[in-house]
N, C-alpha and C positions, 0 to 999 in steps of 0.2 A: 788599551786601545780605545779611542773615543770614536763612537759611531756618529756619523753625521746624517741627518735626515733632510730631504729637500724641504725647504720652507713652504709653508702654505701661503695664502694670500698675505700681502703686506698688511701690517696692522693699520687700522684707520688712524688718520691724523687726530690729534687730541686738541683740547681747547687751548693749548699753547701755540697752535697754529690755526687760528680761526678761519682764515681764508681757505686754507687747504681742507679744513673740516667742512666748510660750506660746499666746496667743489666736490668732495667725496660724497656728500649728501646728494648732489645732483646725479651722480652715478647710481646711487641706491633708488632715487626716485624713478630714474629711467628703467631700472630693472623691475620695479613694482608696476610701472605702466606696461611693460612687456608681459608680465604675469597677468595683468588685467586683460590684455588683448588675447592671450592664450586661453584664459578662463572663458571669455565670451565665445570663443570658437569651440571650446570643450562642452559647454552646457547643452547645446542642441543635440549632441550625440549621446552624452553620458548623464545629463541631468545634474542635479545637486548631489552627486555621489561624494564619497569620503574625500577624494582628491580635490573636488571643487569646494567642499566645505572648508578644508584646510587652507586652500589658496585664498578663498574669499575672506576668511578670518584674518589671514596674514596681511593682505592688501589693506583691508579696512583698518586694522590696528596700526599699520605703518602710516597711512594718511591721516589717521585721527591723532597720532602722537608725534612721531618724528617729523613729518612734513609740516605740522602746525608749529613745532619748535623752530624749524628751519625758517619759516616765514616770520616768526617772532624775532629770531636772531637778526634777520635783515631789517625789519621795520622798526624794532625797538632799539637796536644797537648799531648795526652797520650803516644804515641810511643816515641816521643823525650824525655819526662820526664822519662820514664822507662829506656831508653838507658842512659840518664844522671845519673840516680841513680846507674848505674853500672860503672861509670867512674873509671878507674884504675884497674878494674877487668877483668877477661876473660869472656866476655859476648857473646861468640859465639852462645850459644843456644838461648839467648835472641834476638840476631840479626836475627837468623834463624826464630824464632817465628814471629817477627815483619815483616820480608820480606814475610813470608808465608801468613800472614794476609793481607798485602798490595796486594799480588797477588790475594788473594780471592776477595778483593774489586774490582779489575780490572775485574776479571772473572764474578763476580756478575753483574757488569755494562754491560758487553757484553751480558749476559743472559737477562738482563732487557730490553734492547733496543727494540727487536721485541715485547715483551709483552706490553711495554708502548704504542707502536703504536696500537696494537690490543685493548687495554683498551681505548685509545682515540676514536677509532671508535665505540666501544660499548657504551661509555658514550654519544656519539653523536647520538645513536640510530641506527647506521648502522648494517646491518646483518654481523656479524663477529664471528669467532670461536677463541678460545684460544687453540692452539694445546696442547694436554695433555702431550706430551713428553717435550715440552718447559716449561710448568708450573712445571712439576715434576723435571726437571733439575734445575730450579731456586729455588724451595722450598727446595729441598734436599741439594743443595749447601749452601743455607742460614742456614739450620738446622745444617749442619756440621760446618759451620763457627761460628755460635752462640755457639755451644757446645765447640769448641776450646777456644773461648774467655772466656766462663764461667768457664771452667775447668783449663785453663792455664793462660790466660792474666790477668783477673781481680784479681785472688788470688795473682799472682806475683806482680801486681801493688799495691795491698793493703799492701803487706809486704815491698816493696822496695821504694815506692815514699813517700817523706816527706809530712807532713801536709801542709807546705807552697806551695809546688809544686802542691798538690791536690787543694788547694785554688785557685791557678793561673789557673789550668785547669777548675775548676768550673766557674771562672770569664769569661774565654774565651768561654765556652759553653753558658753562659747566653748572652754574647754579640752576638755570632753567631746567636742566636735565637731572637735577637732584644729585649731581656729583659733588665731590669734595673739591672745591675751587681754591682751596688753600686759605 
């Protein structure tokens, strides 16, 4: 008799489906932002206890690695492929979208810098606060950015970018993450 166990979470999309992988990353970013908000509320009551240290280290590690790769995936691979897909067309709105998203990335990096330092201190067990306004500014900016990418960028990319270009993007994503891209 074969015993069946309920499946856990669905496996994350792989580099063979780069647009789904980018979308899944948006969900992970949102979860990290929620953890950051919970941590900001936790600190005044519990200080930089073990739970805070673990959460701070996890959020910092995520935004220092996976989120950076996500922005690189978009700026180095997806945006150029999307622009290339419109060669010979009037792509003014597409250029405006891409430039707006690049500006978002720079603004998010600016919001991240002071939070990163605070998270480093918390992870080290130092008594530190996460200013609620800075956390809110960062998480709201990320939420708006993600919404724009989900509503505009990814659907457009799905319609316009060729399968071959998507495969190249997936390959670059895998390489960027140190994976075997074949």
